[in-house]
The first five atom37 places (N, CA, C, CB, O) and aatype in JSON, in Angstrom:
{
  "aatype": [20, 20, 20, 20, 20, 20, 20, 20, 20, 20, 20, 20, 20, 20, 20, 20, 20, 20, 20, 20, 20, 20, 20, 20, 20, 20, 20, 20, 20, 20, 20, 20, 20, 20, 20, 20, 20, 20, 20, 20, 20, 20, 20, 20, 20, 20, 20, 20, 20, 20, 20, 20, 20, 20, 20, 20, 20, 20, 20, 20, 20, 20, 20, 20, 20, 20, 20, 20, 20],
  "atom_mask": [
    [1, 1, 1, 1, 1],
    [1, 1, 1, 1, 1],
    [1, 1, 1, 1, 1],
    [1, 1, 1, 1, 1],
    [1, 1, 1, 1, 1],
    [1, 1, 1, 1, 1],
    [1, 1, 1, 1, 1],
    [1, 1, 1, 1, 1],
    [1, 1, 1, 1, 1],
    [1, 1, 1, 1, 1],
    [1, 1, 1, 1, 1],
    [1, 1, 1, 1, 1],
    [1, 1, 1, 1, 1],
    [1, 1, 1, 1, 1],
    [1, 1, 1, 1, 1],
    [1, 1, 1, 1, 1],
    [1, 1, 1, 1, 1],
    [1, 1, 1, 1, 1],
    [1, 1, 1, 1, 1],
    [1, 1, 1, 1, 1],
    [1, 1, 1, 1, 1],
    [1, 1, 1, 1, 1],
    [1, 1, 1, 1, 1],
    [1, 1, 1, 1, 1],
    [1, 1, 1, 1, 1],
    [1, 1, 1, 1, 1],
    [1, 1, 1, 1, 1],
    [1, 1, 1, 1, 1],
    [1, 1, 1, 1, 1],
    [1, 1, 1, 1, 1],
    [1, 1, 1, 1, 1],
    [1, 1, 1, 1, 1],
    [1, 1, 1, 1, 1],
    [1, 1, 1, 1, 1],
    [1, 1, 1, 1, 1],
    [1, 1, 1, 1, 1],
    [1, 1, 1, 1, 1],
    [1, 1, 1, 1, 1],
    [1, 1, 1, 1, 1],
    [1, 1, 1, 1, 1],
    [1, 1, 1, 1, 1],
    [1, 1, 1, 1, 1],
    [1, 1, 1, 1, 1],
    [1, 1, 1, 1, 1],
    [1, 1, 1, 1, 1],
    [1, 1, 1, 1, 1],
    [1, 1, 1, 1, 1],
    [1, 1, 1, 1, 1],
    [1, 1, 1, 1, 1],
    [1, 1, 1, 1, 1],
    [1, 1, 1, 1, 1],
    [1, 1, 1, 1, 1],
    [1, 1, 1, 1, 1],
    [1, 1, 1, 1, 1],
    [1, 1, 1, 1, 1],
    [1, 1, 1, 1, 1],
    [1, 1, 1, 1, 1],
    [1, 1, 1, 1, 1],
    [1, 1, 1, 1, 1],
    [1, 1, 1, 1, 1],
    [1, 1, 1, 1, 1],
    [1, 1, 1, 1, 1],
    [1, 1, 1, 1, 1],
    [1, 1, 1, 1, 1],
    [1, 1, 1, 1, 1],
    [1, 1, 1, 1, 1],
    [1, 1, 1, 1, 1],
    [1, 1, 1, 1, 1],
    [1, 1, 1, 1, 1]
  ],
  "atom_positions": [
    [[9.74, -13.96, 2.96], [9.63, -12.58, 2.5], [8.2, -12.09, 2.74], [10.03, -12.46, 0.99], [7.25, -12.75, 2.33]],
    [[8.05, -10.95, 3.38], [6.71, -10.38, 3.59], [6.05, -10.0, 2.27], [6.79, -9.15, 4.51], [6.73, -9.71, 1.28]],
    [[4.76, -10.0, 2.27], [3.99, -9.63, 1.08], [2.88, -8.66, 1.51], [3.38, -10.9, 0.35], [2.21, -8.89, 2.52]],
    [[2.7, -7.58, 0.76], [1.7, -6.56, 1.07], [0.58, -6.65, 0.05], [2.34, -5.13, 1.08], [0.82, -6.73, -1.15]],
    [[-0.65, -6.63, 0.55], [-1.83, -6.65, -0.3], [-2.67, -5.41, -0.01], [-2.66, -7.96, -0.08], [-2.82, -5.01, 1.14]],
    [[-3.21, -4.82, -1.06], [-4.09, -3.65, -0.94], [-5.48, -4.03, -1.44], [-3.52, -2.43, -1.74], [-5.62, -4.6, -2.52]],
    [[-6.52, -3.71, -0.66], [-7.9, -3.84, -1.15], [-8.16, -2.59, -1.97], [-8.96, -4.0, 0.05], [-8.64, -1.58, -1.46]],
    [[-7.82, -2.67, -3.24], [-7.82, -1.49, -4.1], [-9.17, -0.79, -4.17], [-7.39, -1.88, -5.47], [-9.22, 0.43, -4.28]],
    [[-10.25, -1.54, -4.12], [-11.57, -0.91, -4.25], [-11.93, -0.03, -3.06], [-12.63, -1.98, -4.42], [-12.82, 0.81, -3.17]],
    [[-11.24, -0.2, -1.93], [-11.53, 0.63, -0.76], [-10.5, 1.73, -0.54], [-11.6, -0.24, 0.47], [-10.67, 2.57, 0.35]],
    [[-9.44, 1.73, -1.33], [-8.36, 2.72, -1.18], [-8.82, 4.08, -1.71], [-7.07, 2.26, -1.93], [-9.4, 4.17, -2.79]],
    [[-8.57, 5.14, -0.92], [-8.91, 6.5, -1.32], [-7.7, 7.28, -1.82], [-9.55, 7.24, -0.17], [-7.82, 8.46, -2.17]],
    [[-6.54, 6.64, -1.84], [-5.33, 7.32, -2.32], [-4.9, 8.45, -1.41], [-5.56, 7.84, -3.69], [-4.41, 9.47, -1.9]],
    [[-5.05, 8.3, -0.11], [-4.71, 9.37, 0.83], [-3.2, 9.56, 1.0], [-5.33, 9.08, 2.19], [-2.76, 10.6, 1.48]],
    [[-2.41, 8.57, 0.61], [-0.94, 8.63, 0.63], [-0.32, 8.52, 2.02], [-0.49, 9.9, 0.01], [0.9, 8.67, 2.15]],
    [[-1.1, 8.26, 3.05], [-0.51, 8.1, 4.38], [0.46, 6.92, 4.42], [-1.61, 7.92, 5.43], [1.5, 6.99, 5.08]],
    [[0.12, 5.85, 3.73], [1.0, 4.67, 3.71], [2.33, 5.0, 3.02], [0.31, 3.49, 2.99], [3.38, 4.5, 3.42]],
    [[2.28, 5.82, 2.0], [3.49, 6.21, 1.27], [4.42, 7.0, 2.18], [3.13, 7.04, 0.02], [5.63, 6.76, 2.2]],
    [[3.85, 7.93, 2.93], [4.65, 8.76, 3.84], [5.24, 7.96, 4.99], [3.81, 9.89, 4.38], [6.29, 8.31, 5.52]],
    [[4.56, 6.88, 5.39], [4.96, 6.1, 6.55], [5.98, 5.01, 6.22], [3.76, 5.48, 7.17], [6.76, 4.62, 7.09]],
    [[5.98, 4.52, 5.02], [6.85, 3.39, 4.64], [8.33, 3.75, 4.8], [6.57, 2.95, 3.18], [8.81, 4.67, 4.14]],
    [[9.06, 3.05, 5.68], [10.47, 3.38, 5.88], [11.34, 3.05, 4.67], [11.0, 2.64, 7.09], [12.41, 3.63, 4.5]],
    [[10.9, 2.13, 3.83], [11.66, 1.74, 2.64], [11.26, 2.55, 1.4], [11.47, 0.26, 2.36], [11.91, 2.44, 0.36]],
    [[10.21, 3.34, 1.51], [9.72, 4.19, 0.41], [9.43, 3.39, -0.86], [10.75, 5.29, 0.1], [9.82, 3.79, -1.96]],
    [[8.75, 2.25, -0.7], [8.44, 1.39, -1.85], [6.98, 1.48, -2.29], [8.78, -0.03, -1.53], [6.62, 0.91, -3.32]],
    [[6.15, 2.16, -1.53], [4.73, 2.28, -1.88], [4.55, 3.49, -2.8], [3.84, 2.42, -0.6], [5.13, 4.56, -2.57]],
    [[3.76, 3.31, -3.84], [3.51, 4.37, -4.81], [2.0, 4.53, -5.01], [4.21, 4.05, -6.16], [1.22, 3.69, -4.56]],
    [[1.61, 5.6, -5.66], [0.23, 5.74, -6.13], [0.24, 5.29, -7.59], [-0.32, 7.24, -5.98], [0.98, 5.83, -8.41]],
    [[-0.58, 4.32, -7.89], [-0.59, 3.77, -9.25], [-1.42, 4.63, -10.19], [-1.14, 2.34, -9.23], [-2.16, 5.51, -9.77]],
    [[-1.27, 4.35, -11.46], [-2.06, 5.04, -12.48], [-3.47, 4.46, -12.56], [-1.38, 4.94, -13.85], [-4.37, 5.05, -13.15]],
    [[-3.64, 3.31, -11.96], [-4.91, 2.58, -11.99], [-5.96, 3.29, -11.13], [-4.72, 1.13, -11.52], [-5.67, 3.73, -10.02]],
    [[-7.18, 3.37, -11.65], [-8.3, 3.94, -10.89], [-9.19, 2.81, -10.39], [-9.12, 4.94, -11.76], [-9.41, 1.83, -11.09]],
    [[-9.69, 2.97, -9.16], [-10.66, 1.99, -8.67], [-12.07, 2.43, -9.08], [-10.57, 1.84, -7.11], [-12.23, 3.45, -9.77]],
    [[-13.08, 1.68, -8.68], [-14.46, 1.99, -9.07], [-14.97, 3.32, -8.54], [-15.37, 0.89, -8.6], [-15.93, 3.89, -9.07]],
    [[-14.31, 3.83, -7.49], [-14.72, 5.1, -6.9], [-13.99, 6.28, -7.55], [-14.45, 5.09, -5.41], [-14.27, 7.44, -7.22]],
    [[-13.06, 5.99, -8.46], [-12.34, 7.05, -9.17], [-11.05, 7.49, -8.51], [-13.22, 8.21, -9.32], [-10.49, 8.52, -8.9]],
    [[-10.56, 6.74, -7.53], [-9.33, 7.09, -6.85], [-8.15, 6.32, -7.43], [-9.45, 6.82, -5.34], [-8.28, 5.15, -7.8]],
    [[-7.0, 6.98, -7.5], [-5.76, 6.28, -7.81], [-5.35, 5.54, -6.54], [-4.62, 7.28, -8.3], [-5.34, 6.12, -5.46]],
    [[-5.03, 4.26, -6.67], [-4.79, 3.43, -5.49], [-3.31, 3.28, -5.17], [-5.4, 2.08, -5.69], [-2.45, 3.43, -6.04]],
    [[-3.03, 2.98, -3.93], [-1.66, 2.69, -3.49], [-1.27, 1.31, -4.0], [-1.54, 2.77, -1.93], [-2.11, 0.44, -4.2]],
    [[0.02, 1.14, -4.22], [0.52, -0.13, -4.73], [2.01, -0.24, -4.44], [0.24, -0.28, -6.25], [2.68, 0.75, -4.12]],
    [[2.52, -1.45, -4.57], [3.96, -1.7, -4.53], [4.29, -2.46, -5.81], [4.39, -2.51, -3.24], [3.68, -3.49, -6.1]],
    [[5.25, -1.97, -6.55], [5.67, -2.68, -7.75], [6.26, -4.03, -7.35], [6.71, -1.83, -8.56], [6.94, -4.14, -6.33]],
    [[6.0, -5.03, -8.14], [6.45, -6.39, -7.83], [7.95, -6.44, -7.58], [6.07, -7.36, -8.96], [8.4, -7.14, -6.67]],
    [[8.73, -5.72, -8.36], [10.19, -5.76, -8.18], [10.65, -5.1, -6.88], [10.87, -5.08, -9.36], [11.77, -5.33, -6.44]],
    [[9.79, -4.28, -6.27], [10.13, -3.64, -4.99], [9.62, -4.41, -3.78], [9.57, -2.25, -4.97], [9.99, -4.1, -2.65]],
    [[8.78, -5.4, -4.01], [8.21, -6.17, -2.9], [9.3, -6.83, -2.06], [7.23, -7.24, -3.43], [9.14, -7.0, -0.85]],
    [[10.41, -7.2, -2.69], [11.51, -7.86, -1.97], [12.15, -6.94, -0.93], [12.56, -8.34, -2.97], [12.83, -7.42, -0.02]],
    [[11.95, -5.64, -1.06], [12.52, -4.68, -0.12], [11.64, -4.46, 1.11], [12.75, -3.37, -0.81], [12.06, -3.79, 2.05]],
    [[10.44, -5.01, 1.11], [9.53, -4.85, 2.25], [10.05, -5.64, 3.44], [8.09, -5.31, 1.87], [10.43, -6.8, 3.32]],
    [[10.07, -4.99, 4.6], [10.53, -5.65, 5.83], [9.37, -6.25, 6.63], [11.3, -4.66, 6.69], [9.6, -6.98, 7.6]],
    [[8.15, -5.94, 6.24], [6.98, -6.44, 6.96], [6.72, -5.69, 8.25], [7.16, -7.9, 7.27], [6.09, -6.23, 9.16]],
    [[7.18, -4.46, 8.35], [7.03, -3.68, 9.58], [5.58, -3.32, 9.87], [7.85, -2.41, 9.49], [5.22, -3.05, 11.02]],
    [[4.73, -3.32, 8.85], [3.29, -3.04, 8.95], [2.96, -1.59, 9.32], [2.68, -3.95, 9.97], [1.84, -1.31, 9.73]],
    [[3.9, -0.69, 9.17], [3.61, 0.74, 9.41], [2.49, 1.22, 8.5], [4.88, 1.6, 9.19], [1.62, 1.98, 8.92]],
    [[2.52, 0.77, 7.26], [1.5, 1.17, 6.29], [0.12, 0.69, 6.71], [1.85, 0.63, 4.9], [-0.86, 1.43, 6.62]],
    [[0.04, -0.55, 7.16], [-1.25, -1.12, 7.56], [-1.8, -0.42, 8.8], [-1.1, -2.61, 7.83], [-3.01, -0.21, 8.9]],
    [[-0.93, -0.08, 9.73], [-1.39, 0.57, 10.96], [-1.9, 1.98, 10.72], [-0.26, 0.6, 11.98], [-2.83, 2.42, 11.4]],
    [[-1.31, 2.69, 9.76], [-1.71, 4.1, 9.54], [-2.91, 4.23, 8.62], [-0.54, 4.89, 8.97], [-3.55, 5.28, 8.59]],
    [[-3.23, 3.19, 7.86], [-4.31, 3.27, 6.88], [-5.67, 3.48, 7.56], [-4.34, 1.99, 6.02], [-6.11, 2.62, 8.33]],
    [[-6.34, 4.6, 7.28], [-7.61, 4.89, 7.95], [-8.76, 4.0, 7.47], [-7.98, 6.34, 7.73], [-9.78, 3.88, 8.14]],
    [[-8.58, 3.36, 6.32], [-9.65, 2.53, 5.77], [-9.34, 1.04, 5.82], [-9.93, 2.93, 4.34], [-10.09, 0.22, 5.27]],
    [[-8.27, 0.68, 6.48], [-7.87, -0.72, 6.69], [-7.85, -1.49, 5.36], [-8.83, -1.4, 7.7], [-8.47, -2.55, 5.24]],
    [[-7.15, -0.96, 4.39], [-7.1, -1.61, 3.07], [-5.82, -2.41, 2.86], [-7.23, -0.59, 1.97], [-5.66, -3.06, 1.83]],
    [[-4.9, -2.37, 3.84], [-3.59, -3.01, 3.66], [-3.48, -4.23, 4.57], [-2.45, -2.01, 3.95], [-3.78, -4.19, 5.76]],
    [[-3.03, -5.32, 3.95], [-2.83, -6.57, 4.68], [-1.39, -7.02, 4.45], [-3.86, -7.69, 4.21], [-0.9, -6.99, 3.31]],
    [[-0.71, -7.42, 5.52], [0.68, -7.9, 5.42], [0.69, -9.39, 5.73], [1.63, -7.11, 6.4], [0.14, -9.83, 6.74]],
    [[1.32, -10.16, 4.87], [1.53, -11.59, 5.14], [3.02, -11.82, 5.23], [0.87, -12.5, 4.03], [3.79, -11.37, 4.38]],
    [[3.41, -12.52, 6.26], [4.83, -12.81, 6.44], [5.15, -14.23, 6.07], [5.26, -12.56, 7.87], [6.3, -14.65, 6.16]]
  ]
}
């Protein structure tokens, strides 16, 4: 099962990953990083729906998303 990791401290909450995800499992969390941005995240119960397509990682302008298969 693929696993998605976000470097939360570098995320600006631009939402490009949310718009790109074909499974629509990425959300903006309520959590703020040190820069004051709400960060992208995937709820643990939705991680099983990830196909590992890496669309989110490719579109991220700040390279904060890592996919492990």
